[in-house]
C-alpha positions in Angstrom: 3.5 -1.1 17.4 4.9 1.7 19.5 4.4 3.9 16.8 1.0 6.2 15.7 0.3 3.7 12.8 -3.4 2.8 12.3 -2.6 -0.8 11.5 -0.3 -2.9 9.0 -0.5 -4.1 5.6 1.3 -7.4 5.1 2.0 -8.9 1.7 1.6 -5.9 -0.3 4.2 -4.8 -2.9 7.3 -4.3 -0.7 6.2 -7.5 1.0 7.4 -9.3 -2.1 3.9 -11.0 -2.3 4.3 -11.9 -6.0 7.2 -14.1 -4.8 5.7 -15.9 -2.5 3.9 -19.2 -2.6 0.4 -19.7 -0.8 1.8 -21.8 2.1 4.4 -18.9 2.9 2.0 -16.1 2.5 0.0 -17.8 5.0 2.7 -18.1 7.2 3.8 -14.4 7.0 -0.1 -13.4 7.7 -0.1 -15.6 10.8 3.5 -14.4 12.0 2.1 -10.7 12.1 -1.3 -11.3 13.3 0.1 -12.6 16.5 2.2 -9.6 16.9 -0.6 -7.2 15.7 -3.3 -6.1 18.7 -6.8 -6.3 17.8 -7.3 -2.3 18.1 -4.8 -2.0 15.1 -6.2 -2.8 11.8 -4.4 -5.8 9.9 -5.0 -5.7 5.9 -3.3 -8.7 4.2 -3.0 -8.9 0.4 -4.5 -11.7 -1.4 -4.0 -10.6 -5.3 -3.9 -13.6 -7.3 -4.0 -13.6 -11.3 -7.3 -15.8 -11.2 -10.8 -15.1 -9.4 -10.8 -18.9 -7.9 -7.1 -18.4 -6.5 -8.0 -14.9 -4.9 -11.1 -15.9 -3.7 -9.5 -18.9 -1.9 -6.6 -16.9 -0.6 -8.9 -14.3 0.9 -11.0 -16.8 2.4 -7.5 -18.4 4.0 -6.7 -14.8 4.9 -9.8 -14.2 6.9 -9.6 -17.5 8.6 -6.0 -16.7 10.1 -7.1 -13.2 11.1 -6.7 -10.2 8.8 -9.6 -7.4 9.1 -9.5 -6.5 5.3 -8.0 -8.0 2.3 -6.1 -6.0 -0.3 -7.0 -7.2 -3.8 -4.7 -6.0 -6.5 -5.8 -6.0 -9.9 -5.2 -9.0 -12.2 -2.7 -8.0 -15.2 -1.3 -11.0 -17.2 -4.2 -10.8 -20.1 -3.6 -7.0 -20.1 -5.3 -6.4 -23.6 -8.7 -7.7 -22.0 -8.6 -5.9 -18.4 -11.2 -3.9 -19.2 -13.4 -1.6 -16.5 -15.9 -4.5 -17.2 -13.5 -7.1 -16.3 -12.5 -5.5 -13.4 -15.8 -5.4 -12.0 -16.7 -9.0 -12.8 -13.5 -9.7 -10.9 -13.9 -8.0 -7.8 -17.9 -8.4 -7.7 -16.9 -12.2 -7.3 -13.9 -11.8 -4.8 -16.0 -9.5 -2.5 -18.9 -11.7 -3.1 -16.9 -14.6 -1.6 -14.9 -12.7 0.9 -15.5 -13.6 4.6 -14.2 -9.8 5.3 -14.0 -6.5 3.1 -12.3 -6.1 0.1 -9.8 -2.8 -0.6 -9.1 -2.6 -4.0 -5.6 -2.0 -5.2 -4.7 0.1 -8.4 -0.9 -0.2 -8.6 -0.1 0.5 -12.5 3.9 0.8 -12.2 3.8 -2.8 -11.6 1.0 -4.2 -13.2 0.8 -2.1 -16.4 -2.9 -2.0 -15.9 -5.2 1.0 -14.7 -8.3 0.5 -12.3 -9.8 3.5 -13.7 -12.5 5.5 -11.7 -15.9 4.1 -13.8 -14.7 0.7 -12.4 -14.3 2.2 -8.7 -17.5 4.3 -8.9 -19.7 0.8 -9.9 -17.5 -1.5 -7.3 -18.0 1.0 -4.5 -21.8 0.5 -4.4 -20.8 -3.4 -3.3 -21.6 -3.5 0.3 -18.4 -5.7 1.1 -15.9 -3.2 -1.0 -14.7 -0.8 1.4 -12.3 1.5 -0.6 -9.2 1.6 -2.7 -5.6 2.0 -2.2 -4.6 4.0 -5.2 -0.6 4.0 -5.8 -0.4 6.0 -9.1 1.1 9.7 -8.7 -1.9 10.9 -10.9 -3.7 13.2 -9.1 -6.4 14.1 -11.6 -7.5 10.5 -11.6 -7.5 10.4 -7.4 -9.6 13.6 -7.5 -11.8 12.2 -10.3 -12.0 8.7 -8.1 -12.7 10.5 -4.7 -15.3 12.6 -6.6 -17.4 9.9 -8.0 -17.2 7.5 -4.8 -19.5 8.5 -1.8 -18.1 9.6 1.4 -17.8 6.3 3.4 -15.7 4.8 0.8 -12.0 5.2 2.0 -9.4 6.3 -0.6 -5.6 5.6 0.2 -2.9 7.1 -1.4 0.1 4.8 -2.3 2.6 7.5 -3.3 4.9 9.0 -0.9 6.0 11.7 -3.3 2.4 13.0 -3.8 1.1 12.3 -0.1 0.1 15.7 1.0 -1.2 16.3 -2.6 -3.1 13.1 -2.2 -4.6 14.3 1.0 -5.8 17.7 -0.3 -7.8 16.1 -2.7 -9.6 14.4 -0.1 -7.5 11.0 0.5 -8.7 9.5 3.9 -4.5 8.4 4.5 -2.2 6.4 2.9 -0.7 3.1 2.8 3.2 4.0 2.0 6.8 2.1 1.7 8.4 5.3 3.8 5.9 4.6 6.7 8.0 1.6 7.4 10.9 3.6 8.1 9.1 7.0 9.3 5.7 6.3 10.6 4.9 9.0 12.7 6.0 11.5 10.1 3.3 10.1 7.8 0.8 10.3 11.0 2.2 13.7 11.0 1.0 14.5 7.2 -2.6 13.3 8.1 -2.9 15.2 11.0 -1.4 18.8 9.8 -3.7 18.6 6.5 -6.7 17.4 8.5 -6.0 20.6 10.9 -5.5 22.7 7.5 -1.7 23.5 8.7 -0.9 23.5 4.9 2.5 25.2 5.1 3.5 22.7 7.2 2.2 19.8 5.8 3.9 20.8 2.1 7.2 21.5 4.4 7.3 18.2 5.6 6.1 16.7 1.5 9.3 18.6 0.8 11.5 16.4 3.5 10.2 13.1 2.6 9.9 13.5 -1.2 13.9 12.3 -1.9 13.3 9.5 0.5 10.0 8.7 -0.9 11.5 8.4 -4.5 14.4 6.4 -3.6 12.7 3.9 -1.7 9.8 3.9 -4.8 10.5 3.6 -8.3 14.5 3.9 -7.7 15.4 1.2 -5.7 12.2 -0.6 -4.7 12.2 -3.3 -2.3 15.6 -3.6 -2.3 15.8 0.1 -1.5 13.5 -0.4 1.5 14.6 -3.0 3.3 18.2 -1.7 3.0 16.8 1.2 4.7 14.9 -0.9 7.4 18.3 -2.2 8.1 19.9 1.1 8.6 17.9 2.0 11.4 17.7 -1.3 13.6 15.0 -3.1 12.0 15.8 -6.5 9.9 14.9 -5.7 6.5 16.9 -8.5 5.4 17.8 -9.8 1.7 15.5 -9.7 -1.3 13.9 -12.6 -2.8 15.7 -13.6 -6.2 15.1 -12.2 -9.0 15.2 -9.0 -7.3 18.6 -7.7 -6.4 20.5 -5.5 -3.6 20.9 -1.6 -3.8 23.9 -0.3 -5.7 26.8 1.6 -3.4 25.5 4.8 -4.7 21.9 4.5 -3.8 22.9 2.8 -0.5 24.9 6.0 0.4 21.8 8.3 -1.0 19.5 6.1 1.2 21.6 6.8 4.7 21.7 10.5 4.0 18.1 10.5 3.5 17.1 8.8 6.7 19.9 10.9 8.4 18.3 14.3 7.3 14.9 12.6 8.5 16.3 11.8 11.8 15.6 8.5 11.4 19.4 6.8 11.7 19.2 7.7 15.2 17.1 4.6 15.9 19.6 2.0 14.6 
């Protein structure tokens, strides 16, 4: 809360949300809410496989105090997760949620894709305020932005393409790397808004190696290890997630040092 971040996401992919039960999830939100002042946005992940369970989780999260609920796409029955199915699911959730809904597309984990045609239809719902797009497909991102109204918030979720997402019209981002380099990520947004593109592109080059390490290469374990290295409490992962191999640990430390964040330890 001493950084310039606009808010916090709790129970996202890097919060190991799929590995927590409902009681644990609610306890996490309670703990975070106490420590996030009301002038910062608190977004809580509530996505479940069933519509009913997602609505129940959203209702509990709103009661505890989240400002927005983040709802990932259901994905177990992949072959029938069409745009029509997603529209039905999100419409039902948004109809029932006491707080605004942020759509969440993260194909690298779910194996399904929330396409621009579905997002366009859902953007018309009064209680659906935006989308976190974690796919690195910039063509799809640009199409989604083009097909949704100006007030619909689109947030990038991929650190290696963050600059490019902002240039395509994204409003900001929810990034794993912001946990270890929050002000750097805010700098990126400020530079693009000021049209200082050469500086922004150079900053993108600096964060991309660590973004890749903390993304597809090491995931949650890598992020927790990185947090340990800069003086926060990353801690162990929950099984079946494992640990970071020694060679990846070395790479993470090197990239943290290159960004100047190891000095915080």
